[in-house]
Every structure is written in C-alpha cells, then in structure tokens.
DRENLO-604340 format. One record per residue (C-alpha): residue number from 0; residue in one letter; x, y, z. Coordinates in nm, 4 decimals. Each point is the difference from the previous one (the first is absolute). Last residue first. Layout:
{i: NUM | aa: A | X: X | Y: Y | Z: Z} .
...
***
This chain:
{i: 119 | aa: H | X: 1.4377 | Y: -0.1478 | Z: -0.5054} .
{i: 118 | aa: T | X: 0.1326 | Y: -0.3175 | Z: -0.1233} .
{i: 117 | aa: A | X: -0.0744 | Y: 0.0295 | Z: -0.3630} .
{i: 116 | aa: T | X: 0.1096 | Y: 0.3981 | Z: -0.0201} .
{i: 115 | aa: K | X: 0.3412 | Y: -0.0640 | Z: 0.1248} .
{i: 114 | aa: G | X: 0.0840 | Y: -0.2841 | Z: -0.2153} .
{i: 113 | aa: T | X: -0.1419 | Y: 0.1889 | Z: -0.2947} .
{i: 112 | aa: K | X: 0.2460 | Y: 0.2702 | Z: 0.1008} .
{i: 111 | aa: G | X: 0.2865 | Y: -0.2410 | Z: 0.0384} .
{i: 110 | aa: I | X: -0.0743 | Y: -0.1170 | Z: -0.3394} .
{i: 109 | aa: Q | X: -0.0114 | Y: 0.3473 | Z: -0.1492} .
{i: 108 | aa: R | X: 0.3499 | Y: 0.0867 | Z: 0.1711} .
{i: 107 | aa: A | X: 0.1506 | Y: -0.3233 | Z: -0.1499} .
{i: 106 | aa: V | X: -0.1082 | Y: 0.0774 | Z: -0.3535} .
{i: 105 | aa: I | X: 0.1459 | Y: 0.3518 | Z: 0.0439} .
{i: 104 | aa: V | X: 0.3223 | Y: -0.1492 | Z: 0.1330} .
{i: 103 | aa: A | X: 0.0378 | Y: -0.2370 | Z: -0.2681} .
{i: 102 | aa: V | X: -0.0612 | Y: 0.2259 | Z: -0.2883} .
{i: 101 | aa: P | X: 0.2346 | Y: 0.2374 | Z: 0.1578} .
{i: 100 | aa: I | X: 0.2786 | Y: -0.2556 | Z: -0.0117} .
{i: 99 | aa: A | X: -0.0983 | Y: -0.1430 | Z: -0.3186} .
{i: 98 | aa: V | X: 0.1377 | Y: 0.2805 | Z: -0.2277} .
{i: 97 | aa: I | X: 0.3386 | Y: -0.1137 | Z: 0.1424} .
{i: 96 | aa: F | X: -0.0221 | Y: -0.3513 | Z: -0.1134} .
{i: 95 | aa: G | X: -0.1068 | Y: 0.0724 | Z: -0.3099} .
{i: 94 | aa: A | X: 0.2677 | Y: 0.2479 | Z: -0.0846} .
{i: 93 | aa: L | X: 0.2848 | Y: -0.2497 | Z: 0.1183} .
{i: 92 | aa: A | X: -0.1345 | Y: -0.2401 | Z: -0.2436} .
{i: 91 | aa: A | X: -0.0172 | Y: 0.2650 | Z: -0.2715} .
{i: 90 | aa: Y | X: 0.3577 | Y: 0.1081 | Z: 0.0789} .
{i: 89 | aa: P | X: 0.1109 | Y: -0.3417 | Z: -0.0081} .
{i: 88 | aa: I | X: -0.1795 | Y: -0.0783 | Z: -0.3284} .
{i: 87 | aa: Y | X: 0.1652 | Y: 0.3165 | Z: -0.1805} .
{i: 86 | aa: S | X: 0.3496 | Y: -0.0971 | Z: -0.0287} .
{i: 85 | aa: M | X: -0.0548 | Y: -0.3439 | Z: -0.1618} .
{i: 84 | aa: A | X: -0.3277 | Y: 0.1062 | Z: -0.1747} .
{i: 83 | aa: H | X: 0.1953 | Y: 0.2964 | Z: -0.2277} .
{i: 82 | aa: G | X: -0.1385 | Y: -0.1624 | Z: -0.3350} .
{i: 81 | aa: A | X: -0.3154 | Y: -0.0935 | Z: 0.2159} .
{i: 80 | aa: L | X: -0.0835 | Y: 0.3887 | Z: 0.0591} .
{i: 79 | aa: A | X: -0.0754 | Y: 0.1082 | Z: -0.3233} .
{i: 78 | aa: P | X: -0.1946 | Y: -0.3433 | Z: -0.0903} .
{i: 77 | aa: V | X: -0.2160 | Y: 0.0265 | Z: 0.3287} .
{i: 76 | aa: A | X: -0.0635 | Y: -0.3451 | Z: 0.1052} .
{i: 75 | aa: L | X: 0.3001 | Y: -0.0590 | Z: 0.1846} .
{i: 74 | aa: V | X: 0.0006 | Y: 0.3076 | Z: 0.2086} .
{i: 73 | aa: T | X: -0.3910 | Y: -0.0277 | Z: 0.0561} .
{i: 72 | aa: M | X: 0.0686 | Y: -0.3486 | Z: 0.1417} .
{i: 71 | aa: V | X: 0.2844 | Y: 0.1266 | Z: 0.2250} .
{i: 70 | aa: A | X: -0.2426 | Y: 0.2741 | Z: 0.1035} .
{i: 69 | aa: I | X: -0.3194 | Y: -0.2562 | Z: 0.0609} .
{i: 68 | aa: G | X: 0.2600 | Y: -0.2426 | Z: 0.1840} .
{i: 67 | aa: A | X: 0.0943 | Y: 0.2857 | Z: 0.2291} .
{i: 66 | aa: L | X: -0.3373 | Y: 0.0886 | Z: 0.0433} .
{i: 65 | aa: V | X: -0.0884 | Y: -0.3449 | Z: 0.1220} .
{i: 64 | aa: T | X: 0.2772 | Y: -0.0499 | Z: 0.1908} .
{i: 63 | aa: G | X: -0.0131 | Y: 0.3000 | Z: 0.2004} .
{i: 62 | aa: G | X: -0.3977 | Y: -0.0598 | Z: 0.0555} .
{i: 61 | aa: I | X: 0.1104 | Y: -0.3434 | Z: 0.1532} .
{i: 60 | aa: A | X: 0.2783 | Y: 0.1365 | Z: 0.2159} .
{i: 59 | aa: W | X: -0.1762 | Y: 0.3133 | Z: 0.0371} .
{i: 58 | aa: L | X: -0.3010 | Y: -0.1598 | Z: 0.1343} .
{i: 57 | aa: L | X: 0.1870 | Y: -0.1939 | Z: 0.2607} .
{i: 56 | aa: V | X: 0.1660 | Y: 0.3018 | Z: 0.1218} .
{i: 55 | aa: A | X: -0.3219 | Y: 0.1840 | Z: 0.0509} .
{i: 54 | aa: I | X: -0.1406 | Y: -0.2892 | Z: 0.1951} .
{i: 53 | aa: R | X: 0.2883 | Y: -0.0091 | Z: 0.2208} .
{i: 52 | aa: V | X: -0.0234 | Y: 0.3817 | Z: 0.0431} .
{i: 51 | aa: M | X: -0.3560 | Y: -0.0133 | Z: 0.0764} .
{i: 50 | aa: V | X: 0.0622 | Y: -0.2824 | Z: 0.2642} .
{i: 49 | aa: Q | X: 0.2509 | Y: 0.2089 | Z: 0.1478} .
{i: 48 | aa: E | X: -0.2316 | Y: 0.3180 | Z: -0.0052} .
{i: 47 | aa: Q | X: -0.2777 | Y: -0.2085 | Z: 0.1972} .
{i: 46 | aa: K | X: 0.2173 | Y: -0.1252 | Z: 0.2653} .
{i: 45 | aa: H | X: -0.0663 | Y: 0.3077 | Z: 0.1754} .
{i: 44 | aa: G | X: -0.3785 | Y: -0.0401 | Z: 0.0235} .
{i: 43 | aa: H | X: -0.1586 | Y: -0.2756 | Z: -0.2083} .
{i: 42 | aa: F | X: 0.0776 | Y: -0.3716 | Z: -0.0919} .
{i: 41 | aa: L | X: -0.0244 | Y: -0.0776 | Z: 0.3587} .
{i: 40 | aa: Q | X: -0.3276 | Y: 0.1782 | Z: 0.0217} .
{i: 39 | aa: M | X: -0.1606 | Y: -0.2029 | Z: -0.2117} .
{i: 38 | aa: A | X: 0.0651 | Y: -0.3364 | Z: 0.2151} .
{i: 37 | aa: A | X: -0.1365 | Y: 0.1944 | Z: 0.3082} .
{i: 36 | aa: I | X: -0.3169 | Y: 0.0900 | Z: -0.1693} .
{i: 35 | aa: A | X: -0.0335 | Y: -0.3369 | Z: -0.1351} .
{i: 34 | aa: T | X: 0.0205 | Y: -0.1413 | Z: 0.3611} .
{i: 33 | aa: E | X: -0.2545 | Y: 0.2536 | Z: 0.1585} .
{i: 32 | aa: N | X: -0.2092 | Y: -0.1052 | Z: -0.2978} .
{i: 31 | aa: I | X: 0.0033 | Y: -0.3664 | Z: 0.1063} .
{i: 30 | aa: Q | X: -0.0594 | Y: 0.0675 | Z: 0.3617} .
{i: 29 | aa: R | X: -0.3050 | Y: 0.2047 | Z: -0.1047} .
{i: 28 | aa: L | X: -0.1076 | Y: -0.2677 | Z: -0.2320} .
{i: 27 | aa: A | X: 0.0391 | Y: -0.2493 | Z: 0.3010} .
{i: 26 | aa: N | X: -0.1867 | Y: 0.2074 | Z: 0.2256} .
{i: 25 | aa: R | X: -0.3116 | Y: 0.0313 | Z: -0.2432} .
{i: 24 | aa: S | X: 0.0295 | Y: -0.3671 | Z: -0.0095} .
{i: 23 | aa: D | X: -0.1168 | Y: -0.0763 | Z: 0.3546} .
{i: 22 | aa: G | X: -0.0521 | Y: -0.3780 | Z: -0.0475} .
{i: 21 | aa: G | X: -0.2302 | Y: -0.1456 | Z: 0.2941} .
{i: 20 | aa: H | X: 0.2517 | Y: 0.0386 | Z: 0.2552} .
{i: 19 | aa: A | X: 0.2929 | Y: -0.2893 | Z: -0.0500} .
{i: 18 | aa: A | X: 0.0112 | Y: 0.0760 | Z: -0.3940} .
{i: 17 | aa: S | X: 0.0663 | Y: 0.3589 | Z: 0.0860} .
{i: 16 | aa: A | X: 0.2509 | Y: -0.0651 | Z: 0.2674} .
{i: 15 | aa: E | X: 0.1958 | Y: -0.1852 | Z: -0.2544} .
{i: 14 | aa: N | X: -0.0383 | Y: 0.2630 | Z: -0.2674} .
{i: 13 | aa: S | X: 0.1020 | Y: 0.2649 | Z: 0.2607} .
{i: 12 | aa: Q | X: 0.3140 | Y: -0.1669 | Z: 0.0813} .
{i: 11 | aa: S | X: 0.0697 | Y: -0.0869 | Z: -0.3951} .
{i: 10 | aa: V | X: -0.0825 | Y: 0.3530 | Z: -0.0421} .
{i: 9 | aa: K | X: 0.2314 | Y: 0.1472 | Z: 0.2827} .
{i: 8 | aa: W | X: 0.2827 | Y: -0.2369 | Z: -0.1388} .
{i: 7 | aa: F | X: -0.0198 | Y: 0.1568 | Z: -0.3409} .
{i: 6 | aa: G | X: 0.0094 | Y: 0.3273 | Z: 0.1372} .
{i: 5 | aa: K | X: 0.3083 | Y: -0.0755 | Z: 0.1941} .
{i: 4 | aa: G | X: 0.1513 | Y: -0.1374 | Z: -0.3484} .
{i: 3 | aa: A | X: -0.1131 | Y: 0.2900 | Z: -0.1588} .
{i: 2 | aa: A | X: 0.1755 | Y: 0.2379 | Z: 0.2607} .
{i: 1 | aa: K | X: 0.3238 | Y: -0.2043 | Z: 0.0313} .
{i: 0 | aa: M | X: 0.0278 | Y: 0.0109 | Z: -0.4059} .
***
C-alpha cells in the first residue's frame, strides 16, 4: 500500500507540474503506469500464495455447500436411498465437502495463472 500511495503522490505532483508547464501528458501517463505496476506488485510475489489459499478456501466453502446439497438431494431423490436417508445424508454431505477440496484448489490455481498472464 505504501508503494501505491507514493506513486499516487508522484502522479499528483506531476499533474500539477504539467499544468504549470504547458501540460506534459506523457510524464503524467508514465507516472500513472508506474503507480499501477507498484499496485500490481503488492498482489504478487510471496503474498500471491497466501492470496491463492484464501481464494481456494472461499471457493471450497461455496463449492462444498453446492456439492453437499447436490449429494443430499440425490439421496432424497433416489428411492433406493431415500428409505435410509437419515443415515445416508450425513455421509453424502461429507462426501460433497471432501470432493470440493481438490476442485477448489484446481480452480484457484487456474485463477492464479490467469492473473499472472494478465499482469505480465
């Protein structure tokens, strides 16, 4: 955040200087570009792994709920399983949450790869 703040200050100063000296817009655009690069670097590097873990956990919470719901609905909809629904529902919900773990990790990695190619 500090780098982005310093970059913003530079942009503000360069805009004031540009206005005073006839409007050198290339200098202002260069400063804005440097500020954007500094802001993107905050989300990459050693902190990127922490961000990917957070994204994976968020995806797991959502995906696990969806897959657990699908599994529970399957138990209730299949007549052969519906007779023992009280004993099968906890296992179906647990299976949905467990299956969602690798799915969330794979999707988070794909999001990370997309972010790397977009910024470089």
